[in-house]
N, C-alpha and C positions, 0 to 999 in steps of 0.2 A: 699086363696091366702096361709095362712099360712098352711094349711094341705097338700097342694100341695110341698111347698118348705121343710116342714117336709121329705115327700115322694123320695126327691132328692139323688140318689146316689154320690151325691158333698157334701161335707160339705161347710157349709154357717154361718157364726158368724157376728153380728153388733158389732159394738163398738163408745162410745162415744169419743169427741175428746182427752180426757185424755186416753184412751187405755182400758178403762174400759168396760169390755164383757155384752151387755145388752141382747143378744140374741143367740143361737146356736140350729142348727138343730140336729136330731138324728143323722146323718152322721158324722158331726163333732164333737159329742159327744163320739162317737165309734172307731173315728182316734185318738182321742186323749185319748184314755182310762179313762174316768170320766164321772161323771154326772151333774148335775146341778148346785150343791153344790160346784164342785171341779172349777167352772168358774170363783167363786171370787178370788181366787189366781192368775189367768192367766191376764196379761196386754197385748196386743198386740203391743205396744208400745216398750216393752222390747225385743217381738220375733223378729218382724220385725221391722227394724231399719227405721229411717224417711227417706223418698227418695228411699227406696229400694223397687223395683218393686215386687223380690218374691225372697222365700226362702224354700229348701229342707231341711226336718228334719225328724228325725227317732223317731216316736212313736211307746210304746208300746199299743198295744190294751188291752180291758177289755180279751180277750181271748189269752194272753201274745204272740200275735202276734207279729213282729216285721215289719212296713210296714214303705216305705218313703213315705212323703206327702210336696207337693209343696203349699205352701202359696201365694195368691196373695193378694193385698191390693188396694182395691179402694174406692178414698176418695167422700164421698155424701156431699150434701149440708149440711151447718149447723155444717161443722168440722166432722159430722160421718162418720164413716169408715165401709165398708164392706169386710170380710176377705173371701174367696174364697182357700177353701180345696181340694186339687185334691191327689189321691193316685196314684203314679208315680212309684209303687215298681217294676211293670214289667216293665218300661223301663227302671228303673236302674239295673235291674237285667239283660237285656238285654246289655245294654252298658258296666256292669262287664265281662259279657261272652266274648264281642269282645275285650278288655281291655288284658282278660288272652289269647285267642287265639293270640294277637298281640304279648304277653310278650313271649308267648310259641313258636313262629314260631322264634323272633328273638335272642332268648338263644339258639333255635336249630341250628340256623346257626354259629353263635358261638362255640356253643361245638362240630359240625365237622369240622370245621377247625381247632379247638386245639386237635380233637381226631386223626385225619389223622398224624398231625405234631409230634403228640406220637408216632404214632402206627409204624413208618417207622424207626427210632431209636430202636424202642424194638425188630423187627423183626430182625436186626443187632445184638444186645446182645444175642439173643436167639441162633442164628446161630453158632456166636462163642462160647458162652458155648457149645452147641450140640459138634463141632470139637474139642473143648478140652478135650472133657469128654472123645471121644473116644482115645485120645492119651494118656489118663492118666489111669495106670492100675486100675481095679475095687477095690482091696485091699488098693489103697492109699486112706487117711483122707481128703485129698483135694477133691476127688470125690464128695463126699459129701455137700461140699460147691458150687460145681459145678449147681448139682441138685438140690439145693434149689434156687440157680439162676433162671433156668429153670422154676421150679415150680412159683414161684413169676410172673417172665415175663409170662406165661400163664395166672395169677389170673388177671394180670392188662389187658392183651387181652380182657377176658372177662368181665371187667369193662368198655371197651374202646365199647363192641360191645354192651352194653347197653347205653351208649351213641349214637350209632348210631340207634338204636331202637327208641331213643326220636329224635332225629334231624332230622331222614329221616324214619320214618315208611313204612314198604310195603304197598304197594296198596291193596286194598280191595282184596279179593278174595272171591265175594258173591255167594253162592250157596245153596241150599235148605239143612237144617239140622236139627237134634231134641236137641232144646235149652237145655231138660231134660236130654238127656244122655250125652251133653256138660257138665253141670253141675254133674252130677253125677260122670263123668271121673275125673273133676277137683277135687272134696271132696277125692276121691278117692289118690289122688295124695297129698294131705295132712293130711291124718288120720295119718301117723308116727309121724308127727311132731307135731298131735293134743296130742295124746298118751303120747308124752312126758312130755307136759304141763298140764296133766291129765284136757284135754278138752273135753267135751263130744258132739259133733256135732248130730244134729238134722235136717233133710231134709222134707220138706211140698211141694208136687208135684199135680198139677190137675192130673185126670185119664188118660192115653193114653201118646200118644205123644205128645210135644208141637212144629209144624212143622214153622220154619221162615225161610226168606231168610238173612245169614249174612256170615261171615267169623270167621267160629267157631275156629279156632286154636286163631284171636286177642280177640274173647269174652272170651277164657279160659286164654288167658293170661292177663286180667282184672279182672277177677274172681280170677287166681292164687294172684292178687297181695293183692285184698281186702281179703283173707280168710286167708291170710299170717299176712297179718296186724292184722287180728280179734284173732288168733290163739297166736300170739306175745304178744297180749295186756292183756294175761291171763295168766302170768308165774306161779301162783299158782293156776291153774284151774278155771275151771268155764263151761260155755256152749255157743256154738254158733248154731243160728238157720239159715238154708237156706231158702227161701219161693220163691216160681214158681209162678206167677198170670198171667192170661191174662185179659188185659183190652184191649176190642175193637181190634181196630188195633195194639195195643202195648202188649209187655209182661213185666211184672216188677220182677226183682229177687231184694229181699230183704235180705241184710245179717246183720244180730245180733249178740252182744257179749254182756257179762254182765262183762267186764273189768271195768276199773276204769276211760273211758270216755276220751275224749280229752280235754284239757284245754282251756277254753272260748278265753284266750290272743292269739290261734296259731290256731283257727279254720280257720280263714280266708285264712289261709299260708299253708292247706293242699295239694292243689293241685299245689302247686308253685315249679318248677323244682328245686332239689339240698336242699330243704329243710326236713329236718328229725330230729327225736329227739332219733333215735337209736345210738349210739355209733359205730359202722359199718357199718350205714346205708348211703348211697349216695344220697338219696333223689329224687330218678327219678318213683319209682314203681305206686304212684299215680298219678304225672305229665304224664307220660305214659297211663295209664288207662284212665285220663280225656280225652285224646286224640283220643285214641282208639274209645272209647264210642262216642266222637262226629262226629268222621270219620264212624259211622253207622246213623247218624243224631238222636243218642239217648244223653240220661241225666242221668248224674249221679250227686246223690247228699247226704247227710247225716245228722243226728241230732245225739247229743251227751248230756251226762250228767253223772256224778259222777257213775251212775249203769249202763253203758255201752254204746255203740254207735251203730248206726244203719245206713248201707250205702243201697240207694236204685239206682238202674240200671234201666232205661226204654228204651228199644231198639223198634223201629218200625219191625214189623213182615214181611216188604217188604225193607229193607234196601239197596238193590239195585235198588230203581225205584229213 
């Protein structure tokens, strides 16, 4: 019986009435990231309050992986207790995905309304400024001030277009395309910015074309946001690597940089709308990228350390299905 319990994927611990653990199977030890000696410092009564049916905790395993584990307690005869540990990381991740998508939709609706209210008076300001400029002689010093007004109105209009992209992204125009060429075209567009920051770009592709069904314009927009972030994270130089791999029914694009990495305290917020650490940023680039990838039924994730950041974009080869 003990051998069977040891092989179960569910963690099982036994404890006495005082909460001291008397037994833990292999899965329980792996979830908690400890060995049998580490059990001496654990008291289940302190972890799970009396009368509480279950509790979710985040553990760091021996492999340094963070997982969410649900603890359930069952009272046995003689006051003993059985603690059941279940890995609910995937359930927790899906819940967070749903919350994020709901948050993006809510903020998108609010953004769209505000952008519309701002855009109308901006159009009036620009029209009035253009009329004034036509009435003033070119050598009049006031003409420069009016030109500045028109330039700033145009800049605000571009900003509002970003809001509209976030609030109501265009419908997918799915068609057969060569993802390898889409990536190469996007890399070409950021080479000048990379050169200015002394960033070397290295590309790694499988031989031949990588054909998928997707919206290449939207994919390029996602890649552009990720590439620019990578280049800007290395103001003193470094390297960016772009890898394209085929993974069965999916394709995987990974983009790594040698920047300083994303601080741990803000990593959970980088896909949030309007969150940015850039002085002149508006915090919509990665939010829009996240939504566009999801529209393709794909996934975008990242890992980061003081040595750099790695973004991974996974897309199905048949996004139109």
